[in-house]
C-alpha positions in Angstrom: 35.3 14.2 -167.5 36.3 10.2 -167.6 35.9 7.3 -166.0 38.3 6.5 -162.5 39.3 3.0 -161.0 41.1 2.3 -158.1 42.0 -0.8 -156.6 43.3 -0.5 -153.1 45.8 -3.5 -151.7 48.1 -5.7 -152.7 47.8 -8.7 -155.5 46.0 -7.5 -158.2 47.6 -8.1 -161.9 48.0 -4.6 -163.1 47.2 -5.6 -167.1 43.7 -7.1 -165.5 43.3 -3.8 -163.5 43.7 -2.0 -166.8 41.2 -4.6 -168.7 38.4 -3.9 -165.9 38.9 -0.2 -167.0 38.7 -0.4 -170.4 35.0 -1.9 -169.7 33.6 1.7 -169.0 36.4 3.1 -171.9 33.5 5.0 -173.4 33.6 7.4 -170.9 36.9 8.6 -171.5 37.8 7.9 -175.3 40.6 10.7 -175.8 43.5 9.3 -173.5 44.4 6.0 -171.1 46.6 6.2 -167.8 47.4 4.1 -165.0 49.9 4.1 -162.0 50.9 1.2 -159.9 51.9 2.4 -156.0 54.6 1.0 -154.3 52.2 -0.9 -152.2 50.6 -2.4 -154.8 47.6 -0.4 -155.3 46.5 0.6 -158.6 44.8 3.7 -160.2 43.5 3.9 -163.6 41.8 6.5 -165.8 40.0 6.7 -168.9 40.0 10.4 -170.3 37.5 12.8 -172.2 39.7 15.9 -172.6 38.2 18.8 -171.5 40.4 21.4 -170.2 44.4 21.6 -170.5 44.1 19.2 -173.8 48.3 18.7 -173.9 49.4 18.3 -170.3 46.8 17.4 -168.1 47.0 13.2 -168.6 46.0 11.6 -165.6 47.0 10.0 -162.4 48.2 13.0 -161.8 51.4 12.9 -159.0 51.2 15.8 -156.0 54.2 17.2 -154.6 55.6 14.7 -153.2 54.3 10.6 -153.2 50.3 10.9 -153.0 48.8 10.3 -156.6 45.3 10.9 -157.9 42.2 10.5 -160.4 39.6 12.9 -160.8 36.3 12.6 -162.8 34.4 15.9 -163.5 34.8 19.5 -163.6 36.2 21.7 -160.9 35.0 25.2 -161.8 37.3 27.5 -159.2 40.5 26.1 -159.8 42.0 29.3 -161.1 40.5 30.9 -158.1 42.1 28.2 -155.6 45.2 27.9 -157.5 45.5 31.5 -157.0 44.4 31.5 -153.4 44.9 29.0 -150.8 47.6 27.1 -153.0 49.6 30.3 -154.4 52.4 28.6 -153.0 52.7 25.2 -154.5 54.1 24.1 -157.8 51.7 22.7 -160.3 52.8 19.9 -163.0 49.8 20.6 -165.4 47.4 23.5 -166.3 44.5 21.2 -165.6 41.6 21.7 -163.2 42.0 18.4 -161.7 45.7 18.9 -160.0 44.1 21.4 -157.3 42.8 18.2 -155.7 46.1 16.4 -154.7 47.5 19.5 -153.8 44.3 20.5 -151.5 45.1 17.4 -150.0 48.8 17.8 -149.7 47.9 21.6 -148.2 44.8 20.6 -145.7 44.7 16.7 -145.1 41.3 15.0 -145.3 39.5 18.0 -145.0 39.2 19.9 -147.8 36.0 18.9 -149.9 33.8 22.0 -149.3 36.9 24.3 -151.1 35.7 22.5 -154.6 33.4 24.1 -156.4 31.9 21.8 -159.2 31.0 18.3 -160.0 33.5 15.7 -159.5 34.7 12.0 -158.1 38.6 11.4 -157.1 40.9 9.0 -155.6 44.0 10.4 -153.5 46.6 7.3 -152.7 49.2 8.4 -150.9 51.4 5.7 -149.2 49.5 3.4 -147.4 46.6 6.0 -146.8 44.2 7.1 -149.1 40.7 9.3 -149.6 38.0 9.0 -151.8 35.4 11.6 -152.2 32.1 12.5 -154.0 30.6 15.8 -155.3 27.8 17.1 -152.9 24.5 16.1 -154.9 26.0 13.1 -157.1 26.4 14.7 -160.5 29.3 12.3 -161.2 28.7 8.9 -160.4 31.1 6.7 -157.9 30.6 3.1 -156.6 32.6 1.2 -154.1 33.5 -2.6 -153.3 35.4 -5.1 -151.2 36.6 -8.2 -152.8 37.1 -11.9 -151.3 40.7 -10.8 -150.1 39.8 -7.3 -148.8 40.6 -4.9 -151.1 38.9 -2.0 -151.6 37.4 -0.7 -154.8 36.5 2.6 -156.1 34.9 3.0 -159.7 32.9 5.6 -161.6 30.6 2.7 -162.6 29.7 -0.7 -162.1 31.3 -2.6 -164.6 34.6 -2.8 -163.8 33.9 -4.1 -160.1 30.5 -6.2 -160.4 32.0 -9.4 -160.9 35.4 -8.5 -158.5 33.5 -7.8 -155.3 31.7 -10.1 -153.1 29.9 -6.6 -152.1 29.6 -3.4 -153.3 27.7 0.0 -153.0 26.9 3.3 -154.4 29.2 6.0 -153.1 27.4 8.4 -151.0 27.1 12.1 -152.2 28.7 14.7 -150.2 31.0 12.4 -148.5 34.4 11.4 -148.3 36.0 8.2 -147.4 39.1 7.8 -145.5 40.4 4.2 -143.8 40.8 6.1 -140.6 37.8 8.1 -140.5 35.3 5.4 -142.8 32.6 7.8 -144.4 32.6 11.6 -143.3 29.7 13.7 -144.6 31.3 17.0 -145.3 28.3 19.1 -146.7 25.8 19.7 -144.9 23.7 22.5 -146.0 21.4 24.8 -144.3 18.5 23.5 -146.5 18.7 19.9 -145.3 16.3 21.1 -142.1 13.2 21.7 -143.6 12.2 24.2 -141.2 15.0 26.8 -142.1 13.1 27.7 -145.2 12.1 31.1 -144.5 13.8 33.7 -146.9 11.8 35.9 -148.3 11.4 35.8 -152.5 13.8 37.9 -154.5 13.6 37.5 -157.8 16.4 39.3 -159.1 18.5 36.8 -156.6 17.1 34.0 -158.7 18.2 35.2 -162.1 21.5 36.0 -161.0 22.6 33.3 -159.2 21.4 30.7 -161.8 23.2 33.0 -164.6 26.2 32.7 -162.2 26.0 29.4 -162.2 25.7 28.4 -166.5 28.7 31.0 -166.6 30.9 29.2 -164.8 30.2 25.7 -166.3 31.3 27.2 -170.1 34.9 26.3 -168.6 36.1 24.6 -171.3 39.0 24.5 -174.2 36.2 22.3 -176.6 32.7 22.9 -178.2 30.1 23.3 -175.5 26.4 23.0 -176.5 22.9 22.7 -174.9 19.8 20.6 -174.7 16.8 22.5 -175.8 13.8 20.4 -174.8 11.2 23.1 -175.6 10.5 22.7 -171.8 11.4 25.6 -169.5 14.2 23.8 -167.3 16.4 23.3 -170.9 15.2 26.6 -172.4 16.2 29.3 -169.6 19.7 27.0 -170.0 20.2 28.0 -173.4 18.6 31.4 -172.9 20.9 32.5 -170.2 23.7 30.1 -172.7 22.9 32.3 -175.3 23.2 35.5 -173.6 26.4 34.7 -172.3 28.0 33.2 -175.4 26.8 36.2 -177.5 28.7 38.8 -175.2 31.7 36.7 -176.7 30.2 36.9 -180.5 29.6 32.8 -180.3 26.1 31.3 -181.6 25.3 28.7 -179.4 24.7 24.8 -180.9 21.2 23.5 -179.4 19.8 20.0 -179.4 16.9 18.3 -179.2 15.3 14.9 -180.1 11.3 13.6 -180.7 9.8 11.0 -182.7 8.7 13.5 -185.4 8.3 17.0 -186.1 5.0 17.0 -184.3 6.2 15.9 -180.6 5.1 18.7 -178.3 9.0 18.9 -177.4 10.2 19.3 -180.9 7.6 22.1 -181.5 8.2 24.2 -178.3 12.0 23.6 -179.0 12.1 25.2 -182.5 10.3 27.9 -181.4 12.8 28.4 -178.6 15.7 28.0 -180.6 14.6 30.2 -183.2 13.5 32.9 -180.9 17.2 32.7 -179.4 19.1 32.5 -182.5 20.5 29.2 -182.1 22.3 26.9 -184.3 19.8 24.5 -183.9 20.0 20.5 -184.3 16.8 18.0 -184.1 16.9 14.7 -183.8 14.2 12.0 -184.7 13.9 8.0 -183.8 11.3 5.6 -184.0 9.9 3.5 -181.4 11.3 0.6 -183.1 14.8 2.4 -182.8 14.2 3.0 -179.4 13.0 -0.4 -178.2 15.9 -2.2 -180.1 18.2 -0.2 -178.1 17.1 -1.1 -174.6 19.4 -3.6 -173.8 22.2 -1.1 -174.4 20.8 1.5 -172.5 20.1 -0.7 -169.1 24.0 -2.1 -169.9 25.2 1.6 -170.2 23.0 3.1 -167.2 23.2 0.4 -164.8 19.6 0.8 -163.5 16.2 -0.7 -164.0 14.4 2.5 -162.7 11.2 2.4 -165.0 11.8 6.8 -165.5 15.4 6.5 -165.9 15.4 3.3 -168.6 12.2 5.5 -170.7 14.1 8.7 -170.7 17.8 7.5 -171.4 16.6 6.0 -174.7 16.1 9.1 -176.2 18.8 10.8 -174.2 21.3 8.4 -175.7 20.3 8.8 -179.2 20.5 12.8 -179.1 23.9 12.4 -176.9 25.4 10.3 -180.0 24.5 12.4 -182.3 25.9 15.3 -180.5 28.7 13.6 -180.1 29.4 13.1 -183.6 28.6 17.0 -184.3 32.4 17.3 -182.5 30.3 18.7 -179.4 32.2 17.3 -176.0 29.8 19.3 -173.3 26.7 20.0 -173.2 24.4 22.2 -170.4 20.9 20.3 -169.2 18.2 21.5 -167.1 18.3 18.4 -164.4 17.1 19.6 -160.8 14.5 22.5 -161.3 11.5 20.4 -160.9 13.0 19.4 -157.3 14.3 22.6 -156.4 11.0 24.5 -157.2 8.1 21.7 -157.0 7.7 21.8 -160.6 6.7 17.4 -160.7 2.8 17.7 -160.9 2.5 15.8 -158.1 3.8 18.5 -155.7 0.4 19.9 -156.4 -1.1 17.5 -154.7 0.7 17.7 -151.6 -1.0 17.6 -148.0 1.0 20.7 -146.3 3.5 23.2 -147.1 5.3 21.3 -144.5 5.4 18.3 -146.6 5.6 19.8 -149.8 8.7 21.4 -148.7 10.4 17.9 -146.9 9.5 15.9 -150.3 11.4 18.6 -152.2 14.8 18.1 -149.7 14.3 14.6 -150.2 13.8 14.8 -154.0 17.0 16.8 -154.3 18.7 14.4 -151.9 17.7 11.2 -154.0 18.6 13.2 -157.9 21.6 10.7 -157.8 19.5 7.7 -157.9 17.7 8.7 -161.2 17.6 11.8 -162.9 21.3 12.4 -162.3 22.3 8.8 -163.0 20.7 8.9 -166.4 22.2 12.3 -167.4 25.4 11.2 -166.5 25.8 7.6 -168.4 23.2 7.6 -171.0 25.3 10.9 -172.5 29.0 9.3 -170.9 27.8 6.4 -173.2 28.9 8.2 -175.8 31.8 10.2 -174.5 29.6 13.0 -173.9 29.6 15.6 -170.6 26.6 16.7 -168.9 27.0 20.0 -166.7 24.1 20.9 -164.7 23.5 24.7 -163.4 20.6 24.2 -161.3 22.2 22.0 -158.8 25.1 24.6 -158.4 25.8 24.7 -154.8 25.7 29.0 -154.4 22.1 28.3 -156.5 20.8 25.7 -154.3 21.7 27.8 -151.1 19.4 31.1 -152.6 16.7 28.7 -153.7 16.2 26.0 -151.7 15.8 28.5 -148.4 12.8 30.3 -150.3 9.8 30.1 -148.0 7.9 26.7 -149.6 4.7 28.6 -150.1 6.5 30.5 -153.0 6.7 27.8 -154.8 3.6 25.8 -154.2 1.6 25.9 -157.5 -2.0 26.9 -155.0 -0.1 29.7 -154.2 -0.4 31.0 -157.9 -3.4 29.5 -159.4 -1.9 25.9 -160.1 1.0 27.4 -161.8 4.1 24.7 -161.0 7.6 26.6 -160.7 6.2 30.4 -161.2 9.0 32.2 -159.2 11.5 30.3 -161.8 9.3 31.8 -164.6 8.5 35.1 -163.2 12.5 35.5 -162.3 12.7 35.0 -165.9 9.9 37.1 -166.7 11.6 40.4 -168.3 9.3 41.4 -171.3 11.3 44.6 -171.7 14.1 42.4 -172.8 13.0 38.4 -172.8 14.6 35.6 -172.2 11.9 33.1 -174.2 8.8 33.4 -175.7 6.4 34.0 -173.4 3.9 30.6 -174.1 7.8 28.7 -173.9 8.5 30.4 -170.7 5.1 29.3 -168.9 4.7 26.4 -170.5 3.6 23.5 -168.4 5.9 20.4 -167.3 6.6 17.5 -169.6 8.5 15.2 -168.3 11.7 14.6 -171.1 10.2 10.8 -171.7 6.9 12.0 -172.4 7.5 15.1 -174.1 9.7 13.6 -177.1 5.9 12.0 -178.1 3.4 10.5 -176.3 3.6 7.3 -178.5 7.1 6.2 -177.1 5.7 5.7 -173.6 2.5 4.3 -174.9 4.0 2.1 -177.3 7.0 0.8 -175.1 4.5 -0.4 -172.6 2.7 -2.5 -175.3 6.1 -4.0 -176.6 6.7 -4.8 -172.9 3.6 -6.7 -172.4 4.7 -8.9 -175.4 7.6 -9.8 -174.0 6.9 -10.9 -170.6 4.2 -13.5 -170.0 1.3 -13.6 -166.9 3.0 -16.5 -165.3 6.8 -14.6 -165.3 5.0 -11.6 -163.7 3.1 -13.7 -161.1 6.3 -15.0 -160.4 8.2 -11.9 -159.8 8.8 -11.9 -156.2 10.0 -15.3 -156.3 12.9 -14.5 -158.6 13.5 -11.0 -157.9 13.1 -11.1 -154.0 14.6 -7.6 -153.9 12.7 -4.5 -155.4 10.4 -7.0 -156.9 8.6 -5.5 -160.5 4.9 -5.4 -160.2 4.6 -4.4 -163.9 5.2 -6.1 -167.0 7.4 -3.2 -167.8 9.2 -3.1 -165.0 9.8 -6.9 -165.1 11.3 -6.7 -168.4 13.5 -3.7 -167.5 14.7 -5.9 -164.2 15.3 -9.1 -166.5 18.0 -7.2 -168.7 19.3 -5.7 -165.9 20.0 -9.5 -164.1 21.5 -10.5 -167.1 24.4 -7.9 -167.0 24.3 -7.5 -163.2 23.3 -10.7 -161.4 25.0 -9.7 -158.2 22.0 -8.9 -155.3 24.5 -5.9 -154.6 23.4 -4.4 -157.8 20.2 -4.5 -157.0 20.6 -2.9 -154.2 22.3 0.0 -155.7 19.0 0.8 -157.8 16.0 3.1 -156.1 12.4 3.2 -157.9 10.9 6.6 -157.7 7.6 6.6 -157.2 5.5 9.8 -157.3 3.5 10.8 -153.9 0.4 11.9 -153.3 -1.4 10.5 -156.8 -3.8 7.3 -157.3 -2.3 6.3 -160.6 1.3 5.4 -159.7 3.4 5.5 -162.7 6.3 7.6 -162.9 5.1 9.5 -166.2 3.7 13.3 -165.3 0.8 12.3 -167.8 -0.5 10.0 -164.9 -1.0 13.0 -162.7 -4.3 14.5 -163.0 -3.2 18.0 -163.3 -1.5 17.1 -166.9 -5.2 16.1 -168.0 -7.1 19.5 -166.5 -4.7 21.6 -168.3 -6.1 20.2 -171.8 -3.0 18.3 -173.1 -3.7 16.5 -176.3 -3.1 12.5 -175.5 -3.5 10.8 -178.3 -0.3 10.2 -181.1 2.3 13.0 -181.0 -0.2 16.0 -180.1 1.7 19.1 -178.9 1.1 20.6 -175.8 -1.6 23.3 -175.2 
């Protein structure tokens, strides 16, 4: 995990480019590297060392003149080294190096051979290629400056004030000056009509276990987020079993306003059942509010749900990093794959349900993945996301959509995921955790967090300011005082129109209340969830 920056073209002062790269030094607190190419292009790397701690410094040179920088993890790198790259001589033991060798072996057409979460830039003389992983687990931006130089960067910070225009690099694509953007990731499931596979619960269980297993690849300590919700609890349960086979105890982490918050209660119960080394972090609403500017600076978005959830995520990741853990497993993606968001209950048809599931998976990089990466990498912590494993997606996204719809199972969301791990003889989780109703992370830490945050925002924005929002912010105009405050903070750090255009606001479909909180859905009320204070979920 790291931060990468590439400036393609002549005339940029190398020391200045290094200073630009240092704007995201938080992504790589362990080591810094850069390389000036013969044609004047420059690549920089801010490193968080996870694999090959001794010889894996970047940029990495290939066999000939190509140089590469990479952010992320390549989980099948040993398989590649022992297979299609068996005749290549490697300079390091790093997983990253296989990327430049694949380029030397196959030219541009190699991204589908990589199993992992990654971004990279390779410069080979006057030629170059940049790429991003299939779902956009790792962030990447590209831009063009006044002199025609092209930039690639893990975050907006190094390039926003350097480029006349910039944008988000699309997931599942690579870019070269000869081809432009090429979509290399074309899964069958992108066609909603292809979802016709019969349900095999054992296949769901086995493929998720394999997705977790490969993400335990590391030379440094790995922990797991454990909010007490189904998704993170399942990942923690699988990881605990895999680590127990090696005689190791898993460290798990949760955060809440206090010990009585919905997630805190559930997380403690799950951790006790799993026998993990559990750590619980508490924060106050005042602490969270005080962090708003820092959070928006780091996550580079004004999307409401992303800001709400990033505050506790940032605080928790700081506590995790302070304990010497450098990588964590997290549960993002399950709600999109299995229709777990409560608004999915209101889908007007099976077809619309499947289309929405596909779109939500495709757009995860604009919200949950952005938040999961940047709020943790702000503290030099890597997040790994098993639910978005390519093989797991191939297995689960093609299941008949009626098997995922809550109405098929008396309103229980993510029923087939729960059922796949409902093994009474050797249970993965306590029954009430396995079947606990969906709570969004920003709600589950304690309902007071959202309620008091909204109240605070109302005190910071006048009626007149909100009335003039469409004139002040013509693109993606804020419609609530909370949205206005976040947009104002974002504008202070990133005033460029291009910056505002990288943000995609998420609004749930098929429900009257447009607030992105899960509690805005009527299904949450019908389930009998306590709404006041930090009451526990029933």
